N, C-alpha and C positions, 0 to 999 in steps of 0.2 A: 505494501498500499504505500509505503513512506518512496519509494523505488518510483512507484507510480502518477505523485503528487509532485516531486520534482523535475519527473518530464513534462511535465501538465502545466509549473510554473517557468519551465526552461523555457517553453514553446510561447508559452504567453511575453516574457518577459522580450524572447527573440523580435514579434510580430509587433511590441510595445515599444520598443528600441527603436529597432530594427524598419522600422517600413518608411515606404518612401516619401517625402514632401515632396509638394513642386511650388515649384517657380518658373514666372516669364520675364525674360529680361527686356526695357524696352526705352527706349536709342530718342529724346528728345533735340528738337531743333536741326532735324535733318533739314538740311545735306549732310553740311560737315560743321562743325566746332571750329574754326582755326585762328581767330585771335588776331584775324588781321592780313594774314598770311596769304593771300589770291593766288599764290602759283599752281597753277590747275596743275603741274606735277606730283604735285605737294598735297594736293587735297585727292588728286585720285589716289595713288600711295594709300594713304591713310584710308580711304573709304573701303578697296579692292582689300587689307587685309585686316580690315576691323569686320566686311563679309566673307572671305575664306575663314576666319579663327571663328564664326559663331555658329556656319558648316562646318566645320575641322569636326566641334563641338556639338554638333547636331543642337542647338540651340535658338528652336523655332523664332525671331526677335522681331520686334512688331515698332519701329520707328515714327514718327509723330513732325509732320513737317508744317518748315512757315515758308511758306509758294512765294514770302517776299524774298527771300535768298536765290529761287530761281530768273531774278531779272536783276539784268545793270541799265540803268536811267529809264526803266520803264519799256525794254527790251523785254523777251525770254530769253535767257539766255542757255543754248540746245548744250554746253557740258553741264549743267547742275542739271537740266533735268534727266538727263542719258545716266547721270549718279544713283537718280531713282529708278530710274529703269534695270538700273544693274541688280539693286536688292530687290527691286519687287523680282525679277528674270529667276531672281538665284530662289524664289522659296520665301521670302520673307517680306514682312505687309509693311504697312506704312495708314496713317490717319490723318487729321486732322490738327494744328497744334496751331489756330488760326496764320494772320496772311502775314503780318506782323506781329506780329509774340505780346499783343494785345495785354495789357494788365486789368481785370477788371475791378479791379478795388480804385480802381483814377479812370474808370471809365462808366458811360452810360450802355445798358443796356443795349438800345436800338445803335451804338458804335458799334460796341462789340459783336452782338447778333450780324451787321452786318461786313464784319473782320471773320466773323466763321465763318460766311457764307463763300465770302471773297479769296478763301483759305484754304478751297476745295476743289478748285477748279481744272488746276492739272492733274491731280493727286489722281479724279475719277478715272480721265484718262487713263493715264497710265496702267488702274489697276483694270479697268474697265477692254484690255491691250490683251490682260492676262484674264479676265472672267469670272476678275473680281469686282467684289461693291467693296466702299468707303462705311463705315462701320464705326468707329472709334474717332471719339474725340479725346485732345489731352489739355487737361485748361493749364495754360500759360503759370508759373510761381503757385503750381498748387493753388491756383486759389480761386474757387467756386463762387463764392459770394459771399460779402461780409454782412450781409443781412438776410431775413428770411426772403422776403419780396426777390430781393436781384437774382440769390438762387436760386424761388423758386419758378421765375423768367424766364433762367438760361434754364433748369431742367426739363421745364416744358417744349423750351426752342427745341434743344437736339430729339428730346424724345418726338417730337412733330416731321421731324426731317430726316426720322431714323437713328440717327446718331446711339453708342451707348457709353456713358460716363467712362474714361481710363483713369482706373484707381492706381495711386502709388504706396505702399506699407512699406518699402524700405524707404530712405531717401539716407542715401551714403556721403550727400555733400559732395561729389564725383567733378565738380565742375570749380571748385580751392584745390584740389588736386591735382585741377588738369595743368589749370594757369599756371603753379608754381612749374606744375611738368616741364608746360613750353621755354619756361621763361630761363629751364634746366639745359634745357635741349637747344635754345640758343645759345648759352656760356658754351655748352660741349662740355657740362660739368659731370663725367661719368659718377664720381659718387656720390649727391645728388643728386643726381637720375638714379640710380638705383638704392637709393632712401625713402625718396619719394615716393618710391613704386612696390614696396615694400611694405612700404605706412600705408599708403592705402589699401589696398587685400589683409593692414593686418584691421584700421581701422571700419573699414566694412561688412568683414569677419563678429566686430564690437557690435558691430549697428542693430548687425542680422540677428544675434542674441538677444538683443534687447528686442526688439522689435519681435521678436519668436517670444520673450515672455513675458510681453505687454499682449502675447495673440492670445495667450494660454490664461492670463488675467481676468480675459475680458470673454472667452467662449472657453477651453478647461481642456483645449485640444491647440498642435500644431495646426494653422491653415494655409492655405494655399496664396503664395506671394508674389506682389509684383514689384523691377527695383528699379528704380529708377533711374538714369543714362545718360549722357551725352554724347556724339560720332565726336571725340572728340580722337588727338594722339592715343593720350592715356590708354583709353578707353581699348583702340588700336590694338596700343602694343602687351595689354594687361589683360585681354579677355582671356587669353586660356590658361593666368593665373587667376582671376577668377574661378572661372568654369572648374578649375583643381580641385577650390577653395569650398564651391555648392555642391560638392560631389565629396567631398568628406564631410563633410554635413547632412550629408544621406537630400538631397536636395534634386528630383528631376528637370529638367529644361522644359515647360509645352510652350502654348498659345496660350494669348491671354484670355480668347475663349472656355479654353481649358480649366484657366486656374477661377473664372468668374461662374458658374458650376457649383464654387465653394458656398453654400450660406450662410458662412459669415458677410457674403456681398449683400445678400437681402435686412442687415442691420442701418439703421437709417441713425442717418446727419441730420442734429436736430438743434446745436451750438453754431453758431455764426460770429468769423471775428475777422480781421484784416489778415491773420495766418495764412503761408504756406505750409502747411504739418501733413504729415501723414497721415492717412487715411485712418489704419489703428488708434492713433491718438485723438483722431475727430470723433470716432466712436467713443474713447472712452470720455470723453468730456462732457460727450451727448449720455451718454449715461450714469453721469454724476459720482468720475472717480478722481481726483484732488488728489493732492501732494506727492505719497510716497510713493503711490502708485508709479510718478512717471522718474521719479528718483536714479539713477547712476549711467544718464543715457549717456554716454561717450561723447566726448571732447575734442575734437581737432589736434593737433600736433600745430603748436605754435608755432611753430617757424615756418611753415605752411605757408603760414599765412604774410609774411613776412621776407620772403623771398625777392634779392632785387633785379630789377630789371637785365 
């Protein structure tokens, strides 16, 4: 009998601690976040390496497009459009991130909705050539609406225009690391380049653990996650390392459609403010969580904000 009980316990532990978890990699501000570097060879190499790493790691990512980046002096730039064509041709998805990366906290609903409509024109064409429809909208700055009225107006608009809101549950501040990394690359400071890359992976893992803890506090289980990233040189160089880290933590890479099958995403956000925070934090605030629930949030290494030009 004791042997049978021991076997059962081992079996349950295996499925409790060994079960796979799901994550979607999402990229904002497509086509490329190049920090002012306009050289097309540089941008293409960055973008191609990013796509190759995603495909080699079987990561079905989605990228959110600012279509304003597709234009030079109001003329459509075929090079930028072709970057997006390559992304979609490789089986990756794209969504709407507004035309000009508008901040919903700073503009009216009327102006914001016009920016959404303007931001879907070329993306629809690109997806249509691949037999796909545009489905997801990602809020710039993760600003969902700083009042109930604004949030409801936007949600209704998106629903009526066939969009689903693309959540963010893990924000790893990658844009701050990416800017520091870019400056280190320009200076060709190899030690600093490696330090930033290593600290980026370590910090992302700490953020993952933090949001897992919060999710468990809300739902009593692991939930499917959505990671916010950008199409930067840093991520082009470090997707492989991110993939290893998430696999080590027992994650399987899935599409955003798969993530949203998790019932956690039926949770309502009923509290509003000017913040741009993880949906897990918004759910927690909506459920009345305070103080200690949010403690021990990882802090970015101080030097990341001080890397000189």
